[in-house]
C-alpha positions as CSV (number, residue, x, y, z in Angstrom):
1,M,81.4,115.3,91.1
2,K,84.6,113.3,90.5
3,I,85.8,114.0,94.0
4,W,82.5,112.8,95.5
5,A,82.6,109.6,93.4
6,G,86.2,109.0,94.5
7,A,85.2,109.4,98.1
8,V,82.4,106.9,97.7
9,V,84.7,104.4,96.1
10,A,87.3,104.8,98.9
11,V,84.6,104.1,101.5
12,I,83.3,101.0,99.7
13,V,86.9,99.7,99.3
14,G,87.5,100.3,103.0
15,F,84.4,98.4,104.0
16,A,85.2,95.6,101.6
17,T,88.7,95.3,103.0
18,Q,87.4,95.2,106.6
19,A,84.7,92.7,105.8
20,S,87.1,90.4,104.0
21,A,89.4,90.4,107.0
22,Q,86.4,89.3,109.1
23,S,84.8,86.8,106.8
24,G,87.6,84.4,105.9
25,D,87.4,80.7,106.0
26,A,89.5,79.2,108.8
27,T,89.8,75.7,107.1
28,R,91.2,77.3,104.0
29,G,93.3,79.6,106.2
30,Q,95.0,76.5,107.8
31,R,96.2,75.5,104.4
32,V,97.6,79.0,103.8
33,F,99.3,78.9,107.2
34,N,100.8,75.4,106.6
35,L,102.2,76.5,103.2
36,Q,103.4,80.0,104.0
37,C,103.8,80.4,107.8
38,R,104.4,77.1,109.6
39,A,108.1,76.8,108.8
40,C,108.7,79.8,111.0
41,H,105.8,80.0,113.5
42,T,104.1,77.8,116.0
43,L,100.6,78.4,117.4
44,V,100.2,76.3,120.5
45,K,100.6,77.5,124.1
46,D,104.1,77.1,125.3
47,G,105.2,76.0,121.8
48,A,108.7,76.5,120.7
49,Q,110.0,79.8,119.3
50,T,111.5,79.0,115.9
51,A,112.6,81.5,113.2
52,G,109.6,83.5,114.2
53,P,107.7,84.0,117.4
54,N,105.1,81.6,118.7
55,L,101.7,83.2,117.8
56,H,99.6,81.7,120.6
57,G,97.5,84.4,122.2
58,V,98.6,87.0,119.6
59,F,95.2,88.7,119.2
60,G,94.9,91.6,121.6
61,R,98.7,91.6,122.3
62,K,101.0,94.5,121.6
63,A,103.4,93.7,118.8
64,G,107.0,92.8,119.9
65,T,106.1,91.7,123.4
66,A,105.8,87.9,123.2
67,A,108.1,86.3,125.8
68,G,111.1,84.3,124.5
69,Y,111.6,85.9,121.1
70,Q,114.1,88.6,120.2
71,F,112.0,91.1,118.2
72,S,113.4,93.8,116.0
73,E,113.4,97.3,117.5
74,A,111.1,98.3,114.7
75,M,108.5,95.7,115.8
76,K,108.8,96.6,119.5
77,T,108.2,100.3,118.7
78,S,105.6,99.8,116.0
79,G,102.6,100.6,118.3
80,I,100.7,97.7,116.7
81,V,98.1,95.8,118.8
82,W,97.1,92.7,116.9
83,D,93.5,92.4,115.8
84,E,92.0,91.2,112.5
85,T,92.8,94.4,110.7
86,T,96.4,94.9,111.9
87,M,97.1,91.2,111.2
88,A,95.8,91.5,107.7
89,D,97.7,94.7,107.0
90,Y,100.9,93.3,108.3
91,N,100.7,89.9,106.5
92,R,99.8,91.7,103.3
93,D,103.2,93.5,103.3
94,P,105.3,92.9,106.4
95,R,108.2,95.1,105.5
96,G,105.9,97.9,104.2
97,K,103.9,97.9,107.4
98,V,106.9,97.7,109.7
99,P,110.1,98.7,108.0
100,G,113.0,97.0,109.8
101,T,111.0,93.9,110.8
102,K,112.9,90.6,111.0
103,M,110.2,88.8,109.1
104,V,111.6,88.0,105.6
105,F,108.2,87.0,104.1
106,N,106.9,88.9,101.1
107,G,103.3,88.8,102.2
108,V,100.0,87.2,101.2
109,K,98.9,89.1,98.1
110,Q,95.6,87.3,97.4
111,P,92.8,89.1,99.4
112,G,90.8,85.8,99.9
113,Q,93.8,83.9,101.1
114,L,94.7,86.8,103.5
115,A,91.2,86.8,104.9
116,D,91.3,83.0,105.3
117,L,94.7,83.2,107.0
118,V,93.5,85.8,109.5
119,A,90.3,83.7,110.2
120,Y,92.5,80.7,110.9
121,L,94.9,82.6,113.1
122,K,92.1,84.1,115.1
123,Q,90.7,80.6,115.8
124,A,94.0,78.7,116.2
125,T,95.8,81.1,118.5
126,Q,93.2,81.4,121.3
């Protein structure tokens, strides 16, 4: 019985995590981006590469392939293709998700802020 209950909880948590990544608020996410990401990343087409890569067009792209940025070998070989789930997983714990990444950010720990950030990035990087 305990195993079954644990499995049910795991499924519910999984659905909640997936739903939160898809139901964030882009307006709030812009504030998260401006406070935690903007110093290193740009979002506009043909925008400058700064300390981090330009994120324009990131969704659907294989990690470590944006032109004009020197990615770590770890990022280039991570096998990640950016979508809402991989973006949330990475931004929750960058060095845990891709050990050896050049990103020196500790991650967005608040689930609501993380969902908001992903919603904003999805909208702003098209």
